[in-house]
C-alpha positions as CSV (number, residue, x, y, z in Angstrom):
1,M,-14.8,-141.8,31.8
2,N,-18.2,-140.6,32.4
3,T,-21.4,-141.5,30.5
4,S,-21.9,-138.5,29.2
5,H,-18.4,-138.1,27.3
6,S,-19.0,-141.9,26.2
7,R,-22.6,-141.2,24.9
8,H,-21.1,-138.4,22.9
9,A,-18.1,-139.8,22.0
10,R,-21.1,-142.5,20.5
11,I,-23.0,-140.2,18.8
12,L,-20.2,-138.3,17.1
13,F,-18.9,-141.8,15.8
14,T,-22.2,-142.8,14.9
15,A,-22.5,-139.8,12.3
16,T,-19.3,-140.0,11.4
17,A,-20.0,-143.5,10.3
18,L,-23.0,-142.6,8.8
19,L,-21.5,-140.0,6.8
20,A,-18.9,-142.1,5.5
21,L,-20.8,-144.8,4.4
22,S,-23.5,-142.2,2.2
23,I,-20.6,-140.4,0.7
24,P,-19.4,-143.6,-1.8
25,S,-23.4,-143.9,-3.6
26,R,-22.9,-140.1,-4.7
27,T,-19.3,-139.2,-5.5
28,G,-16.7,-141.9,-4.9
29,W,-14.0,-141.3,-2.2
30,A,-11.2,-138.5,-2.5
31,V,-7.9,-138.3,-1.4
32,E,-4.7,-136.3,-1.7
33,T,-2.8,-136.4,-5.1
34,S,1.1,-137.0,-5.6
35,P,2.8,-134.8,-8.2
36,A,2.3,-137.7,-11.0
37,G,-1.6,-137.8,-10.8
38,Q,-1.3,-140.6,-8.2
39,T,-3.0,-141.4,-5.4
40,A,-2.3,-143.5,-2.2
41,L,-3.5,-146.8,-4.1
42,D,-0.1,-146.4,-6.2
43,E,1.9,-146.2,-3.0
44,I,4.9,-149.0,-3.5
45,I,4.8,-151.3,-0.3
46,V,6.5,-154.2,0.0
47,T,5.4,-156.2,3.4
48,A,2.4,-157.6,2.3
49,S,3.5,-159.3,-0.3
50,R,7.6,-159.9,0.0
51,R,8.1,-158.0,-3.2
52,A,6.8,-154.7,-4.3
53,G,3.7,-153.5,-5.5
54,T,1.4,-150.7,-4.9
55,I,-1.3,-151.2,-2.6
56,R,-4.3,-150.9,-5.5
57,D,-2.6,-154.6,-6.4
58,T,-2.3,-156.0,-2.7
59,P,-4.8,-158.8,-1.6
60,A,-4.2,-157.8,1.9
61,S,-5.4,-155.2,3.7
62,V,-2.5,-152.7,4.5
63,S,-1.9,-149.0,5.2
64,R,1.2,-147.3,4.6
65,V,2.1,-144.1,7.2
66,D,5.2,-141.7,5.8
67,R,7.8,-139.8,8.0
68,D,5.6,-136.6,7.0
69,D,2.9,-138.0,8.0
70,F,3.7,-138.4,11.7
71,E,6.1,-135.6,11.8
72,A,2.9,-133.4,11.6
73,R,1.1,-135.0,14.4
74,A,4.2,-134.6,16.4
75,T,4.7,-137.8,16.8
76,R,7.0,-138.7,19.9
77,F,6.6,-142.3,20.6
78,I,6.7,-145.3,18.7
79,G,3.2,-146.6,18.8
80,E,1.6,-143.2,18.3
81,E,1.8,-143.5,14.2
82,L,-0.4,-145.9,14.0
83,R,-3.5,-144.3,16.0
84,G,-6.4,-143.6,14.2
85,L,-5.6,-146.9,11.6
86,P,-8.5,-148.7,11.4
87,G,-8.8,-152.2,12.9
88,L,-5.7,-151.2,15.3
89,V,-6.0,-150.2,19.1
90,V,-2.8,-148.4,20.6
91,K,-2.4,-148.3,24.5
92,T,0.4,-146.7,26.2
93,N,1.1,-146.3,30.2
94,D,2.6,-143.7,30.6
95,Q,5.2,-141.3,28.7
96,G,4.9,-143.8,25.3
97,T,5.7,-146.5,27.5
98,Y,4.9,-150.5,27.3
99,T,3.2,-149.6,23.7
100,D,0.8,-152.0,23.5
101,I,-0.9,-153.0,20.0
102,T,-4.0,-155.1,19.0
103,I,-5.2,-155.7,15.8
104,R,-8.5,-157.0,15.0
105,G,-9.2,-157.4,18.3
106,V,-6.6,-160.3,19.3
107,P,-5.4,-159.6,22.9
108,N,-2.1,-160.0,23.8
109,R,-1.1,-162.7,26.2
110,V,2.6,-161.1,27.2
111,H,3.7,-158.0,25.7
112,N,2.8,-157.9,22.1
113,D,3.5,-161.4,21.1
114,T,0.2,-161.5,18.9
115,I,2.4,-159.5,15.9
116,T,5.2,-159.3,14.2
117,I,7.6,-156.0,13.9
118,L,10.2,-156.0,11.8
119,M,12.9,-153.3,10.8
120,D,13.6,-153.6,7.5
121,G,12.2,-156.5,7.2
122,V,14.1,-158.0,9.3
123,P,12.0,-159.4,12.8
124,F,12.5,-157.5,16.2
125,V,11.5,-159.9,18.9
126,T,13.4,-160.2,22.4
127,G,14.4,-163.4,24.6
128,D,10.7,-163.5,26.1
129,D,9.7,-164.2,22.2
130,E,7.3,-160.8,22.7
131,V,8.3,-157.2,20.6
132,D,9.7,-154.3,22.7
133,M,8.7,-151.2,20.5
134,E,11.0,-149.2,22.5
135,Q,14.0,-151.0,21.6
136,L,13.7,-150.0,18.4
137,P,15.2,-146.8,17.2
138,F,12.1,-144.7,16.0
139,G,14.2,-141.9,15.1
140,V,15.7,-143.7,12.2
141,V,12.2,-144.7,10.5
142,G,10.9,-143.1,7.3
143,Q,7.9,-145.3,6.3
144,V,5.7,-147.6,8.2
145,D,3.9,-150.8,6.5
146,V,0.9,-152.1,8.6
147,V,-0.2,-155.3,7.2
148,R,-3.7,-156.3,8.9
149,G,-4.4,-160.5,9.1
150,P,-2.2,-163.0,9.8
151,T,1.5,-163.5,8.0
152,S,3.0,-166.2,9.5
153,A,3.4,-167.6,5.7
154,L,5.3,-164.9,5.0
155,Y,7.6,-164.1,8.5
156,G,7.0,-167.0,10.8
157,R,6.0,-166.7,14.7
158,G,3.9,-164.5,16.4
159,A,2.4,-163.2,13.2
160,I,-1.2,-164.2,14.7
161,A,-2.9,-160.5,14.3
162,G,-0.7,-158.8,11.7
163,T,2.8,-157.9,11.1
164,I,4.2,-153.7,11.2
165,N,7.2,-153.1,9.6
166,Y,9.6,-150.2,10.3
167,I,11.6,-149.2,7.2
168,T,14.7,-146.7,7.8
169,R,15.1,-143.9,5.7
170,A,16.2,-144.2,2.4
171,V,19.6,-142.6,1.7
172,M,19.7,-140.4,-1.6
173,D,22.2,-139.0,-4.1
174,E,21.7,-135.5,-3.8
175,P,23.5,-133.0,-0.7
176,L,22.0,-132.8,2.3
177,S,22.0,-131.2,5.2
178,Q,19.1,-130.9,7.9
179,A,19.0,-129.4,11.6
180,Q,15.8,-130.4,13.7
181,A,14.2,-128.7,17.1
182,G,11.5,-128.9,19.2
183,I,10.1,-128.0,22.6
184,G,7.0,-128.7,24.2
185,S,4.2,-129.4,27.6
186,H,5.9,-130.5,30.7
187,G,9.8,-129.6,29.8
188,W,9.9,-131.7,26.5
189,W,12.6,-130.9,24.0
190,N,14.2,-132.4,20.9
191,A,17.2,-131.6,18.8
192,A,18.4,-133.6,15.9
193,A,20.6,-133.4,12.9
194,M,20.9,-135.3,9.8
195,V,24.0,-134.9,6.6
196,Q,23.4,-137.1,3.4
197,R,26.2,-137.1,1.4
198,P,27.4,-138.8,-2.1
199,T,30.2,-141.7,-1.5
200,G,32.3,-141.5,-4.9
201,D,30.5,-142.3,-7.7
202,A,28.9,-145.7,-6.2
203,G,26.6,-144.8,-3.4
204,A,25.9,-142.3,-0.7
205,I,25.6,-142.4,3.2
206,L,23.8,-140.7,5.7
207,I,24.2,-139.8,9.6
208,S,21.3,-138.9,12.1
209,A,21.6,-138.1,15.2
210,Q,18.4,-136.9,17.9
211,A,18.2,-136.3,21.7
212,Q,15.4,-136.0,23.6
213,R,14.1,-135.0,27.1
214,S,10.9,-134.9,29.4
215,D,9.9,-134.4,32.2
216,G,7.0,-136.0,31.6
217,W,3.4,-135.0,32.7
218,R,2.9,-137.1,35.8
219,D,5.7,-137.3,38.8
220,R,8.6,-139.1,38.2
221,T,8.4,-140.0,34.2
222,D,11.4,-138.1,33.3
223,R,12.8,-139.4,29.9
224,R,16.0,-139.0,28.1
225,E,17.2,-140.4,24.4
226,Q,19.8,-140.4,22.6
227,T,19.9,-141.8,18.5
228,L,22.8,-142.2,16.6
229,F,22.1,-143.8,12.9
230,V,24.1,-144.4,9.7
231,K,23.5,-145.8,6.4
232,Q,25.8,-146.4,3.8
233,R,24.1,-147.4,0.3
234,L,26.7,-148.8,-2.0
235,D,26.0,-149.3,-5.6
236,M,27.5,-153.0,-6.9
237,G,27.4,-152.7,-10.2
238,E,24.2,-152.2,-12.7
239,T,21.9,-153.8,-10.8
240,M,22.6,-154.7,-7.4
241,V,22.4,-152.1,-4.3
242,L,24.0,-153.0,-0.8
243,N,22.6,-150.8,2.1
244,L,24.5,-150.8,5.5
245,T,22.6,-149.7,8.2
246,G,24.1,-149.5,12.2
247,T,22.2,-147.8,14.8
248,Y,22.6,-147.1,18.5
249,V,19.8,-146.2,20.7
250,N,19.8,-145.5,24.8
251,T,16.5,-144.8,26.5
252,E,15.9,-144.1,30.0
253,Q,12.3,-143.9,31.2
254,G,10.5,-143.0,34.5
255,L,7.3,-145.0,34.9
256,A,4.8,-144.1,37.2
257,G,2.0,-147.2,37.0
258,E,-1.2,-147.6,37.6
259,L,-4.2,-146.2,39.7
260,P,-6.6,-147.5,41.7
261,T,-10.5,-147.7,40.5
262,D,-13.3,-149.5,42.3
263,A,-15.2,-152.6,41.0
264,D,-16.6,-150.6,38.0
265,G,-13.6,-148.4,36.8
266,I,-14.4,-145.6,38.5
267,P,-10.9,-143.8,39.8
268,I,-10.5,-143.2,43.2
269,P,-9.6,-140.3,44.4
270,L,-5.8,-140.1,46.0
271,P,-4.0,-137.4,46.6
272,G,-1.8,-135.5,44.1
273,G,-4.7,-137.1,41.4
274,R,-4.2,-138.0,38.0
275,K,-0.6,-136.9,37.6
276,A,0.7,-138.8,41.2
277,N,3.1,-141.4,40.9
278,W,2.4,-144.5,43.7
279,N,5.0,-146.7,42.1
280,Q,8.2,-148.1,43.9
281,D,10.6,-144.9,43.9
282,D,13.2,-145.5,41.5
283,A,10.4,-146.6,39.0
284,G,11.6,-147.2,35.7
285,F,13.8,-148.5,32.5
286,D,16.9,-148.2,31.1
287,K,17.0,-149.9,27.3
288,R,20.5,-149.8,25.3
289,M,21.0,-151.2,21.8
290,W,22.9,-151.6,19.0
291,T,21.9,-153.3,15.7
292,G,23.8,-153.8,12.4
293,T,22.5,-154.6,9.2
294,A,23.3,-155.5,5.4
295,V,20.4,-155.9,2.6
296,L,21.6,-156.5,-0.2
297,S,19.2,-156.5,-3.1
298,G,19.0,-156.5,-6.9
299,A,18.7,-158.6,-10.3
300,W,21.0,-161.7,-10.7
301,S,19.7,-161.8,-14.5
302,D,16.9,-160.5,-16.3
303,A,14.4,-163.2,-14.6
304,V,15.8,-163.5,-11.3
305,T,16.8,-161.2,-8.4
306,G,17.5,-161.8,-5.0
307,T,17.4,-160.4,-1.2
308,T,20.2,-161.1,1.4
309,R,20.1,-160.3,5.0
310,L,21.9,-160.3,7.2
311,H,21.1,-158.7,10.7
312,A,23.2,-158.9,14.6
313,R,21.8,-156.6,17.6
314,H,22.9,-156.7,21.5
315,A,20.8,-155.3,23.9
316,N,20.9,-154.2,27.7
317,T,17.7,-153.8,29.4
318,A,17.3,-153.1,32.9
319,G,13.5,-152.8,34.7
320,R,12.2,-151.5,37.5
321,Q,8.4,-151.2,38.3
322,G,6.1,-152.3,41.3
323,F,2.9,-154.1,40.1
324,F,-0.2,-153.0,41.6
325,N,-1.9,-154.9,44.2
326,P,-5.9,-154.2,44.1
327,F,-7.0,-151.4,46.5
328,D,-8.0,-151.5,50.0
329,P,-9.2,-148.4,51.5
330,A,-9.4,-149.7,55.0
331,A,-5.3,-150.7,55.0
332,G,-4.7,-146.7,54.6
333,T,-2.2,-147.2,52.0
334,V,-1.6,-147.8,48.1
335,D,0.4,-151.4,47.9
336,F,3.3,-152.7,44.8
337,T,5.0,-155.7,44.6
338,G,8.5,-154.6,44.2
339,F,9.9,-155.9,41.4
340,R,13.5,-155.7,39.0
341,V,14.8,-157.5,35.7
342,D,17.9,-157.2,34.4
343,G,18.7,-158.4,30.8
344,S,21.1,-158.9,28.1
345,T,19.9,-160.3,24.4
346,D,22.0,-161.1,21.1
347,T,20.2,-161.5,18.4
348,W,21.6,-162.7,14.7
349,F,19.3,-163.4,11.9
350,A,20.2,-164.7,8.0
351,E,17.7,-164.6,5.3
352,Q,18.3,-165.9,1.7
353,Q,15.0,-164.7,-0.8
354,V,15.1,-165.1,-4.9
355,D,12.5,-164.0,-6.8
356,I,12.3,-165.6,-9.9
357,R,10.0,-165.0,-13.4
358,L,8.9,-168.1,-15.1
359,D,7.3,-166.2,-18.2
360,D,5.1,-163.6,-18.6
361,A,2.4,-164.4,-16.5
362,W,4.3,-167.0,-14.0
363,R,6.4,-165.6,-11.0
364,L,8.1,-167.8,-8.1
365,L,9.6,-166.5,-4.7
366,A,10.9,-168.7,-2.5
367,G,13.9,-168.3,0.4
368,A,15.0,-169.4,3.8
369,S,16.0,-168.1,6.7
370,A,17.7,-168.6,10.6
371,E,17.7,-166.8,13.6
372,Q,19.2,-167.2,17.1
373,V,18.1,-164.9,20.4
374,K,20.2,-165.6,23.9
375,A,18.9,-164.3,26.7
376,H,19.9,-164.0,30.1
377,H,17.5,-162.2,32.7
378,I,17.8,-162.0,36.4
379,E,14.8,-161.2,38.3
380,T,14.8,-159.3,41.7
381,W,11.9,-159.1,44.0
382,T,12.2,-156.4,47.3
383,G,9.6,-155.9,49.9
384,E,7.3,-157.1,53.0
385,F,6.8,-161.0,52.7
386,D,5.3,-164.2,53.6
387,F,3.8,-165.8,50.6
388,G,0.4,-165.2,51.0
389,P,-1.0,-161.7,51.8
390,Q,1.9,-160.3,51.1
391,F,4.3,-161.6,48.4
392,Y,7.0,-158.9,48.6
393,M,5.0,-155.5,49.0
394,Q,5.7,-152.6,49.1
395,R,3.3,-149.8,50.6
396,R,2.9,-146.4,51.0
397,D,0.6,-144.2,53.0
398,I,-2.0,-142.9,51.5
399,A,-1.8,-139.4,53.4
400,T,1.8,-139.0,52.9
401,G,2.7,-141.5,50.3
402,A,5.9,-142.1,51.9
403,P,6.6,-146.1,51.9
404,V,5.8,-147.8,55.0
405,D,7.5,-150.5,57.2
406,T,10.9,-150.6,54.8
407,G,13.0,-152.2,57.6
408,L,10.7,-155.2,56.7
409,W,11.7,-155.4,53.5
410,Q,13.7,-158.6,52.0
411,S,15.6,-158.8,48.5
412,D,15.5,-162.3,46.5
413,R,16.7,-163.1,43.1
414,L,14.1,-165.1,42.2
415,L,15.7,-166.0,38.5
416,D,18.5,-166.3,36.9
417,A,18.3,-167.7,33.3
418,R,20.0,-168.3,29.9
419,A,17.5,-169.2,27.1
420,R,18.4,-169.3,23.6
421,N,15.7,-169.8,20.9
422,R,17.2,-171.0,17.5
423,T,13.8,-170.9,14.3
424,Q,14.5,-172.1,10.6
425,A,12.0,-171.9,8.3
426,G,11.7,-171.9,4.5
427,F,9.0,-170.8,2.0
428,A,7.7,-170.5,-1.2
429,Q,5.0,-168.5,-2.9
430,V,3.5,-168.8,-6.6
431,D,2.0,-166.1,-8.2
432,A,0.0,-166.0,-11.8
433,D,-1.0,-162.5,-13.3
434,W,-3.1,-162.7,-16.3
435,G,-3.8,-158.9,-16.6
436,S,-7.5,-158.8,-15.0
437,V,-7.1,-161.6,-12.9
438,A,-3.9,-162.4,-10.8
439,L,-3.6,-165.9,-7.9
440,S,-0.7,-166.3,-5.4
441,A,-0.4,-169.2,-3.1
442,G,2.1,-170.1,-1.0
443,A,3.7,-171.5,2.5
444,R,6.1,-172.0,5.2
445,F,7.7,-174.1,7.0
446,D,8.7,-172.7,10.6
447,R,10.9,-175.1,13.0
448,F,11.5,-173.2,16.5
449,Q,13.8,-174.7,19.5
450,R,13.9,-173.3,23.2
451,R,16.4,-174.4,25.6
452,V,16.5,-172.3,29.0
453,H,19.2,-173.1,31.9
454,Y,17.8,-171.8,35.0
455,G,20.7,-170.7,37.9
456,P,20.3,-171.8,41.4
457,S,17.8,-168.9,42.9
458,G,16.9,-169.1,46.5
459,S,13.3,-167.2,47.7
460,G,11.8,-166.6,51.0
461,Y,10.1,-169.5,50.2
462,G,12.1,-171.8,49.3
463,P,14.7,-172.3,46.4
464,D,14.8,-173.2,42.9
465,P,16.9,-176.3,42.0
466,E,19.3,-175.8,39.2
467,T,17.8,-177.0,36.3
468,T,17.4,-176.7,32.0
469,V,13.9,-177.0,30.3
470,K,13.5,-177.8,26.4
471,D,11.2,-177.7,23.9
472,T,10.8,-178.2,20.2
473,D,8.2,-177.7,17.6
474,S,7.3,-176.9,14.3
475,R,4.4,-175.0,12.0
476,L,3.5,-175.2,8.2
477,S,1.3,-171.9,7.5
478,P,-0.5,-171.8,4.3
479,K,-2.3,-168.7,2.2
480,A,-3.5,-167.8,-0.6
481,S,-5.4,-164.8,-2.5
482,A,-7.5,-164.2,-5.9
483,L,-7.1,-160.4,-7.3
484,W,-9.7,-159.1,-9.7
485,R,-9.1,-156.2,-11.6
486,M,-12.5,-154.8,-12.3
487,T,-12.0,-151.2,-14.0
488,D,-8.3,-149.7,-14.5
489,H,-9.3,-147.9,-11.1
490,V,-10.9,-150.4,-9.2
491,T,-9.7,-154.0,-7.8
492,A,-11.2,-156.8,-5.7
493,Y,-9.5,-159.2,-3.7
494,A,-9.9,-162.5,-1.1
495,T,-7.7,-163.9,0.7
496,Y,-6.8,-166.7,3.2
497,G,-3.7,-167.2,5.2
498,E,-2.6,-168.4,9.0
499,G,-0.8,-167.1,11.7
500,F,0.8,-169.0,14.6
501,S,2.4,-168.7,17.8
502,P,4.9,-170.8,19.4
503,G,3.8,-169.6,23.1
504,Y,7.0,-170.2,24.3
505,G,6.2,-167.2,26.4
506,P,8.4,-165.2,28.8
507,I,12.1,-167.3,29.9
508,W,10.5,-166.7,33.9
509,S,7.2,-168.9,32.6
510,F,9.0,-171.9,30.5
511,R,10.8,-173.3,34.0
512,N,7.1,-175.5,34.1
513,R,6.7,-176.0,30.4
514,D,4.4,-178.3,28.9
515,T,5.7,-179.9,26.0
516,S,2.7,-181.4,24.8
517,L,1.3,-177.8,24.2
518,N,0.1,-176.7,20.4
519,P,1.5,-173.6,19.0
520,E,-2.0,-171.4,18.9
521,I,-3.7,-171.1,15.4
522,A,-5.3,-168.0,14.1
523,R,-7.4,-168.7,10.4
524,N,-8.1,-165.5,8.5
525,I,-10.5,-165.1,5.6
526,E,-11.0,-161.3,4.1
527,A,-12.9,-160.2,1.0
528,G,-12.1,-155.9,0.2
529,L,-12.5,-153.4,-2.6
530,K,-10.0,-150.9,-3.4
531,G,-10.7,-148.0,-6.3
532,S,-10.3,-144.5,-7.4
533,S,-12.7,-142.3,-9.2
534,A,-12.7,-138.3,-10.9
535,D,-9.1,-138.8,-11.5
536,G,-7.7,-139.7,-7.8
537,R,-9.9,-137.1,-6.6
538,F,-11.9,-139.4,-4.9
539,T,-10.1,-142.7,-3.1
540,A,-11.0,-145.8,-0.7
541,S,-10.4,-149.2,0.4
542,V,-12.6,-151.7,2.6
543,T,-12.5,-154.8,3.9
544,A,-14.6,-157.3,5.5
545,Y,-12.9,-160.2,7.1
546,Q,-13.2,-163.0,9.7
547,L,-10.4,-164.5,11.8
548,R,-10.5,-166.9,14.1
549,R,-8.2,-168.7,17.1
550,S,-7.7,-172.0,18.4
551,D,-5.8,-173.4,20.9
552,L,-5.5,-170.2,22.4
553,L,-2.1,-170.4,24.7
554,Q,-3.0,-168.2,27.9
555,L,-0.4,-167.9,31.0
556,L,-2.5,-168.7,34.3
557,P,-0.6,-167.2,37.6
558,V,0.9,-169.7,40.0
559,G,2.1,-168.1,43.0
560,G,5.6,-165.9,41.8
561,S,5.3,-168.6,38.9
562,A,2.6,-169.5,36.1
563,R,1.3,-171.9,34.1
564,T,0.8,-172.0,30.5
565,I,-2.2,-173.8,29.0
566,N,-4.0,-174.8,25.4
567,N,-7.6,-173.5,26.4
568,G,-10.1,-171.4,24.2
569,R,-10.9,-170.1,20.8
570,Q,-11.8,-166.6,19.7
571,R,-14.0,-165.8,16.7
572,S,-13.4,-161.6,15.2
573,R,-15.7,-160.1,12.8
574,G,-14.9,-157.1,10.9
575,I,-15.1,-153.8,8.9
576,E,-11.9,-151.7,8.3
577,L,-12.5,-148.8,5.7
578,D,-9.6,-146.0,5.0
579,A,-10.9,-143.4,2.6
580,N,-9.5,-139.9,1.2
581,A,-12.0,-137.3,-0.5
582,T,-10.7,-133.7,-2.1
583,L,-13.9,-131.8,-1.4
584,D,-12.1,-128.3,-2.8
585,E,-9.1,-126.4,-4.1
586,G,-6.7,-127.8,-1.1
587,L,-8.9,-129.2,1.0
588,T,-8.7,-133.0,1.9
589,L,-11.2,-134.7,4.0
590,I,-9.7,-138.2,5.4
591,L,-11.6,-140.6,6.9
592,S,-10.7,-144.4,8.5
593,Y,-13.1,-146.5,11.0
594,G,-13.0,-150.1,11.7
595,Y,-15.7,-152.1,13.3
596,T,-14.4,-155.0,15.7
597,R,-16.5,-157.9,17.0
598,A,-14.4,-159.9,18.9
599,V,-15.9,-162.3,20.8
600,W,-14.7,-165.6,23.2
601,T,-16.3,-168.5,21.4
602,E,-14.8,-171.0,24.3
603,N,-13.5,-169.8,27.2
604,A,-13.8,-171.5,30.2
605,F,-10.8,-172.8,33.0
606,L,-9.9,-173.1,36.6
607,E,-8.3,-170.4,38.4
608,P,-5.0,-172.1,39.7
609,D,-4.1,-171.0,43.1
610,T,-8.0,-171.5,44.4
611,N,-9.8,-173.3,41.9
612,R,-12.5,-170.8,41.1
613,P,-14.1,-171.6,37.8
614,F,-14.3,-168.9,35.3
615,D,-16.8,-169.1,31.8
616,F,-16.0,-166.1,29.5
617,T,-17.5,-168.2,26.5
618,G,-19.9,-166.1,24.9
619,K,-18.2,-162.5,26.0
620,D,-16.5,-159.6,24.2
621,V,-12.6,-159.5,24.4
622,A,-12.1,-157.4,27.3
623,G,-10.6,-154.2,26.2
624,V,-11.3,-153.7,22.3
625,P,-13.9,-151.1,21.2
626,R,-16.4,-152.2,18.2
627,H,-15.8,-148.9,17.0
628,A,-12.7,-146.7,16.6
629,G,-11.2,-144.5,13.8
630,R,-10.3,-141.4,12.8
631,V,-11.7,-137.9,10.8
632,E,-8.8,-135.6,9.4
633,L,-9.6,-132.6,7.7
634,V,-6.3,-130.9,5.9
635,Q,-6.3,-127.4,4.2
636,V,-3.5,-125.9,2.2
637,V,-3.3,-121.9,2.6
638,A,-1.1,-121.2,-0.3
639,P,-1.0,-117.4,-0.5
640,A,-0.5,-117.4,3.6
641,N,2.2,-120.6,2.8
642,L,0.2,-122.2,6.1
643,I,-0.9,-125.9,6.1
644,L,-4.1,-126.5,8.8
645,R,-4.7,-129.6,9.9
646,G,-7.8,-131.1,12.8
647,W,-8.2,-134.2,13.2
648,A,-10.2,-136.4,16.0
649,D,-9.4,-139.7,17.5
650,I,-12.4,-141.1,18.4
651,S,-13.3,-144.7,19.8
652,G,-16.8,-146.5,21.7
653,D,-16.8,-147.9,24.7
654,Y,-15.5,-151.3,25.4
655,A,-15.8,-154.0,27.8
656,Y,-13.2,-153.4,30.8
657,D,-13.0,-157.4,31.7
658,G,-13.9,-161.1,30.6
659,A,-17.0,-161.1,32.2
660,N,-17.8,-157.8,30.3
661,S,-19.1,-156.5,34.0
662,R,-18.7,-152.7,32.7
663,R,-18.5,-151.2,29.8
664,A,-17.3,-147.7,28.7
665,G,-13.7,-146.1,28.1
666,G,-15.7,-144.1,24.7
667,Y,-13.9,-141.1,23.9
668,A,-13.3,-138.4,21.0
669,L,-10.2,-136.4,21.3
670,L,-9.8,-133.2,19.0
671,N,-6.1,-132.5,17.7
672,G,-4.9,-129.5,15.4
673,A,-1.3,-128.3,14.2
674,V,-0.9,-125.7,12.1
675,T,2.5,-125.6,9.5
676,W,4.2,-122.8,8.1
677,T,6.3,-122.9,4.9
678,G,7.0,-119.2,4.4
679,L,10.9,-119.7,3.6
680,E,12.3,-122.6,1.5
681,D,14.2,-124.3,3.9
682,V,12.0,-123.7,6.8
683,D,9.2,-125.3,8.5
684,L,7.3,-124.9,11.5
685,T,4.6,-126.6,13.2
686,L,3.0,-126.2,16.0
687,T,0.8,-129.4,17.0
688,G,-2.4,-129.3,19.9
689,R,-3.1,-132.5,21.5
690,N,-5.8,-133.1,22.8
691,L,-7.2,-129.9,22.7
692,L,-10.1,-130.2,25.1
693,D,-8.7,-131.6,27.9
694,R,-10.5,-134.8,28.2
695,K,-9.7,-137.0,31.0
696,V,-9.2,-140.6,29.4
697,N,-8.0,-143.4,31.8
698,L,-7.0,-146.8,30.3
699,I,-8.7,-149.2,32.7
700,A,-6.4,-152.5,34.1
701,A,-8.9,-155.3,35.1
702,N,-8.5,-158.8,36.1
703,N,-10.6,-162.2,36.5
704,D,-12.6,-160.1,39.2
705,G,-13.2,-157.0,37.4
706,P,-11.9,-153.6,36.9
707,Y,-9.3,-152.6,39.9
708,A,-7.1,-150.2,38.4
709,Y,-6.1,-147.5,35.2
710,Y,-3.5,-145.2,33.7
711,P,-4.7,-142.1,33.3
712,Q,-3.8,-140.8,29.4
713,P,-1.9,-137.5,29.2
714,P,-3.3,-134.1,29.2
715,R,-3.8,-131.4,26.4
716,Q,-0.1,-130.9,25.4
717,W,2.0,-128.2,23.0
718,V,4.3,-129.2,20.5
719,M,6.5,-126.7,18.6
720,T,8.9,-128.0,15.9
721,G,11.0,-126.9,13.4
722,T,13.0,-128.2,10.6
723,V,16.1,-126.3,8.4
724,R,17.6,-127.8,5.4
725,F,20.8,-126.2,3.7
């Protein structure tokens, strides 16, 4: 982004932050109140402590996003609903693809392997030990809980920076039929229907189906997706409830990939501009997934409640893409490395949790879980090959965009691997609540194993032998917290938690596994205040934290493979603020802000292929803005049956690369929505995203600096309508 735009974003954000910090001394904070006079702090959240409690009484930095919230903003792809939350950075490549989440400045080693993603409390981890968010059935989500900070004491591996729990829609008793339709820019349309009916005297069923399609705003980025969701609630007597859930998701998405920049991250003009697609012809992914989940919960006695989870899922995925190579204008071509992966994954998960009330003050929560993930991956590389400057290279002529020298291409299968990951865990937590003060302490022990059998594969530089690789490790993750209810409306808390990652990583990287590697560890301490005043018209929560990572697991490329090392340390410090204010009748101001200072306190290594030394010690973590947030105004115009929303997503500049050779990329994007509710059972919403049509680019970099960018979407319009009958 140009310097003047970045400066504008910094000035606007600084003004907003100063306004936010000045209000509490005069009036406190405000929030849209619910019908009972409650505030957002009284909303129920389960994810942060594994038992239901209000946000106000949860000793953690948490956010809850309901379906009504993200539908009003025309949220079409998973991950977009998280934009604007404090402490989170959300990045996407093309049209809702490869969603990348950074929490508290902790970057991914591979795709989303530093956070834990759950669906109804069940971990959604692939055979590569990462989170593929696009496999989740986002169309069936009713609520999203976000917990910032390490949570391995609750959820085990991967919970280095935070946990996101996607909770499916609740099944209610009242009959309901609903239809939705939407149209938007670039050929986007969506159609959905939902039916809810009681099933006798002991439950109800909800069935929903959704289909969407888009041409994409970039060339060859069309999308098709279908989702089917069935959820049966069975009331098992007076105290137990069984929820049975089944989902099917089928997604086909084209990929455009990166475009070149110079060494400063400035885009290099090419024919077609930002909309052009220089990737391989069939770049895209196909994902098809089935899930089945059973959750039995309720009271076993007056003092004991329990939750049992059983889950199974199957996923078939096919990814085809070219990996961008640094651009050389003198060559007259744009170069990609041709790649395809076909995967099949089967997952089984079982968990038993028990919550025991020992007396009026003391409670014990304990449980155990077991998980198995079996995956079969086949990777094929296609292009010109000489294991040097051309590693399966596919080239396109700059002038015409046509592929060059396709007769020289060859295809080789470099991977045919079957992996089995197993995890067993036990956890316990003791809580004491004496009214004004509440204490909690707990820990979880995880034992994890991986076994990968590599079948024979051949390539242009020699065959890979058939082999089997194994590794086993374990980790104990503690947590502790204290909560002080200072008044009926204000609470303070302090908490300590740890997270870990086994670092098994992608299946392809496991062949040369060093079994002496330690799990990566994160240790987090934070303190916060949550409160409201003026009968709930003013509400805020603010958190300050320090997170330290050690034994960092880093993937260093070695030819067509990689080597994993334990190397380096990171420190993140920051402040997270959520605040709402009812300014006038029907007018609400909503502010969120995150200050994140993420630094490599130790990060020096030799590049394996060249033995070049790199030392990023003391540098900022690339891709993490120090300042980011959202400002939103909501005006209810009752006489006209209108709800007006306007919001700005704001981000400061960030370091493009590890050496911090270039810092830019800040932006302020304005968005708006108008909802009409003139008929009792009909809603219409018109949403505009990036109203000023700002050109935002997500910069990609390697150890040598910036080399490519992903152009982010231009101005887009979406019209949606909902009919209930």
